[in-house]
Kinemage of the C-alpha trace (Angstrom):
@kinemage 1
@onewidth
@group {chain A} dominant
@subgroup {mainchain}
@vectorlist {calphas} color= white
{ca met a 1} P -0.439 -4.379 -17.074
{ca asn a 2} L -4.094 -3.498 -17.514
{ca val a 3} L -5.804 -0.124 -17.142
{ca pro a 4} L -6.249 0.878 -13.463
{ca ile a 5} L -9.661 -0.150 -12.083
{ca pro a 6} L -10.387 0.873 -8.485
{ca pro a 7} L -12.486 -1.375 -6.254
{ca lys a 8} L -16.232 -1.294 -6.903
{ca arg a 9} L -17.122 0.596 -3.725
{ca glu a 10} L -16.028 3.918 -2.241
{ca pro a 11} L -12.945 3.763 -0.025
{ca his a 12} L -13.329 3.851 3.739
{ca tyr a 13} L -11.314 6.426 5.673
{ca ile a 14} L -11.628 6.790 9.428
{ca trp a 15} L -11.500 10.603 9.172
{ca asn a 16} L -14.405 10.639 6.722
{ca glu a 17} L -16.513 8.339 8.842
{ca asp a 18} L -15.690 10.039 12.179
{ca his a 19} L -15.414 13.691 11.089
{ca gln a 20} L -16.967 13.799 7.575
{ca trp a 21} L -13.740 14.976 5.948
{ca pro a 22} L -13.980 14.808 2.127
{ca leu a 23} L -12.699 11.519 0.691
{ca asp a 24} L -9.992 13.185 -1.427
{ca val a 25} L -8.649 15.004 1.657
{ca cys a 26} L -8.578 11.684 3.521
{ca ala a 27} L -6.713 10.063 0.610
{ca ser a 28} L -4.091 12.844 0.669
{ca gly a 29} L -3.766 12.290 4.414
{ca leu a 30} L -3.188 8.586 3.823
{ca ile a 31} L -0.350 9.420 1.418
{ca asp a 32} L 1.146 11.613 4.176
{ca thr a 33} L 0.891 8.703 6.610
{ca leu a 34} L 2.480 6.214 4.198
{ca cys a 35} L 5.323 8.654 3.487
{ca gly a 36} L 5.811 9.152 7.211
{ca phe a 37} L 6.401 5.418 7.618
{ca val a 38} L 9.580 5.677 5.503
{ca ser a 39} L 10.769 9.122 6.560
{ca pro a 40} L 13.381 8.747 7.883
{ca pro a 41} L 14.345 5.823 5.603
{ca ile a 42} L 13.960 2.292 6.959
{ca asp a 43} L 15.411 -1.134 6.371
{ca phe a 44} L 13.035 -4.051 5.811
{ca arg a 45} L 13.250 -7.837 5.662
{ca gly a 46} L 11.003 -10.790 5.003
{ca asp a 47} L 10.156 -12.044 1.531
{ca ala a 48} L 12.401 -9.212 0.331
{ca ser a 49} L 15.162 -7.395 2.203
{ca gly a 50} L 16.272 -3.855 1.520
{ca his a 51} L 15.959 -0.144 2.203
{ca ile a 52} L 13.054 2.251 1.431
{ca trp a 53} L 12.695 6.031 1.594
{ca lys a 54} L 10.457 8.896 0.498
{ca ala a 55} L 11.885 10.214 -2.775
{ca gln a 56} L 9.127 12.738 -3.665
{ca gln a 57} L 5.812 13.959 -2.278
{ca asp a 58} L 3.181 16.562 -3.081
{ca lys a 59} L -0.467 16.923 -2.067
{ca thr a 60} L -1.863 14.127 -4.249
{ca ser a 61} L 1.092 11.860 -5.023
{ca ala a 62} L 4.356 10.461 -3.749
{ca arg a 63} L 7.176 8.202 -4.817
{ca leu a 64} L 8.778 5.783 -2.373
{ca ala a 65} L 12.092 4.476 -3.700
{ca phe a 66} L 13.659 1.207 -2.605
{ca thr a 67} L 16.659 -1.028 -3.089
{ca ser a 68} L 16.242 -4.726 -2.377
{ca asp a 69} L 17.631 -8.183 -2.928
{ca lys a 70} L 14.736 -8.759 -5.376
{ca gly a 71} L 15.505 -5.655 -7.469
{ca asp a 72} L 15.472 -1.900 -7.097
{ca gly a 73} L 12.453 0.223 -7.844
{ca his a 74} L 9.757 2.482 -6.508
{ca ile a 75} L 6.163 2.633 -5.327
{ca gln a 76} L 4.117 5.369 -6.974
{ca leu a 77} L 1.257 6.614 -4.769
{ca thr a 78} L -1.509 8.699 -6.367
{ca val a 79} L -4.908 9.959 -5.223
{ca asp a 80} L -7.226 8.542 -7.880
{ca ala a 81} L -10.392 10.334 -9.067
{ca ser a 82} L -12.289 7.595 -7.173
{ca ala a 83} L -10.646 8.856 -3.918
{ca trp a 84} L -8.758 5.575 -3.518
{ca val a 85} L -4.967 5.791 -3.167
{ca arg a 86} L -3.476 3.916 -6.122
{ca ala a 87} L -0.153 2.219 -5.302
{ca glu a 88} L 1.882 0.887 -8.232
{ca val a 89} L 5.035 -1.121 -7.572
{ca tyr a 90} L 7.794 -0.913 -10.169
{ca ile a 91} L 10.937 -3.049 -10.142
{ca ser a 92} L 13.667 -2.213 -12.642
{ca gly a 93} L 11.186 0.077 -14.426
{ca glu a 94} L 8.537 -2.629 -14.906
{ca leu a 95} L 5.113 -2.363 -13.259
{ca lys a 96} L 4.837 -5.523 -11.141
{ca phe a 97} L 1.503 -4.974 -9.424
{ca arg a 98} L -1.085 -2.390 -8.474
{ca ala a 99} L -3.063 -2.034 -5.263
{ca trp a 100} L -5.787 0.328 -4.031
{ca val a 101} L -5.247 1.532 -0.472
{ca glu a 102} L -7.702 2.807 2.133
{ca glu a 103} L -7.580 3.539 5.876
{ca pro a 104} L -10.808 2.276 7.449
{ca trp a 105} L -9.320 2.122 10.922
{ca glu a 106} L -5.798 1.889 12.286
{ca glu a 107} L -4.543 -0.710 9.812
{ca lys a 108} L -4.337 0.275 6.170
{ca glu a 109} L -6.028 -2.145 3.777
{ca phe a 110} L -5.410 -2.672 0.089
{ca trp a 111} L -7.144 -4.387 -2.773
{ca ala a 112} L -6.343 -5.507 -6.330
{ca asp a 113} L -7.700 -3.900 -9.510
{ca gly a 114} L -11.478 -4.224 -9.819
{ca ala a 115} L -11.918 -5.964 -6.455
{ca asp a 116} L -15.311 -5.842 -4.801
{ca gly a 117} L -13.712 -4.462 -1.626
{ca val a 118} L -15.624 -6.846 0.616
{ca thr a 119} L -13.800 -8.819 3.305
{ca pro a 120} L -15.463 -12.189 3.967
{ca pro a 121} L -16.473 -12.865 7.593
{ca ser a 122} L -13.591 -14.085 9.787
{ca glu a 123} L -11.003 -13.153 7.124
{ca asp a 124} L -8.565 -10.319 6.587
{ca pro a 125} L -8.533 -8.087 3.510
{ca pro a 126} L -6.136 -9.167 0.736
{ca gly a 127} L -3.481 -6.635 1.777
{ca arg a 128} L -2.713 -4.986 5.097
{ca ile a 129} L -0.219 -2.526 6.554
{ca ser a 130} L 0.080 -2.218 10.331
{ca lys a 131} L -1.109 0.979 11.985
{ca arg a 132} L 2.493 2.132 12.549
{ca gly a 133} L 3.823 0.821 9.246
{ca leu a 134} L 5.968 -1.850 10.889
{ca trp a 135} L 4.775 -4.661 8.601
{ca leu a 136} L 3.015 -5.290 5.302
{ca gln a 137} L 1.263 -8.504 4.289
{ca leu a 138} L -0.642 -9.546 1.176
{ca lys a 139} L -2.407 -12.628 -0.103
{ca cys a 140} L -0.615 -13.759 -3.239
{ca ala a 141} L -3.782 -15.126 -4.854
{ca ala a 142} L -5.279 -11.619 -4.919
{ca phe a 143} L -2.249 -10.064 -6.623
{ca pro a 144} L -1.111 -11.992 -9.725
{ca gly a 145} L 2.622 -11.840 -10.244
{ca val a 146} L 3.504 -11.616 -6.555
{ca pro a 147} L 5.701 -14.623 -5.691
{ca asp a 148} L 4.189 -17.103 -3.236
{ca lys a 149} L 6.685 -18.627 -0.820
{ca gly a 150} L 4.348 -21.575 -0.303
{ca asn a 151} L 2.010 -20.303 2.418
{ca gly a 152} L -0.110 -18.003 0.219
{ca tyr a 153} L 1.322 -14.768 1.646
{ca trp a 154} L 4.067 -12.251 0.890
{ca asp a 155} L 5.254 -10.031 3.725
{ca val a 156} L 7.965 -7.694 4.941
{ca glu a 157} L 8.668 -5.949 8.225
{ca asp a 158} L 10.582 -2.893 9.406
{ca val a 159} L 13.905 -3.770 11.010
{ca thr a 160} L 14.729 -0.157 11.878
{ca ile a 161} L 13.639 0.901 15.330
{ca asn a 162} L 11.705 4.180 14.995
{ca phe a 163} L 10.928 5.444 18.510
């Protein structure tokens, strides 16, 4: 896979825009939030079915491990120098795709390498995670190598009730 290239604009984080927190602090907070979605571990289903959990976390990075019917692997989360959170998905040790995550509001949004980071009017960003982490959806066209089931999207949802 190519060298990581964050989107062309600065990331948007609600805590930066509302409270002027530094972008890198906001990015670390986003990693905390993403880790919290899978701690305790959860089961998921959709275009892949399996189990995911937080395997490691520090201030600027984390590793989320998973087992699934599509292969076992991990998601490496890292605060990039650009203040974007870089998410790299590995299956059986092979990097399958990379996304750049931000938290402009309640939903988390993610973009492919080198994206412009602009959502066209009346459209959703290329990748989204619900505000409580109960589902994830991405547009296959924006992420080469992600299998398209025929409707242009790839998605999974939490099947563990976390109340």
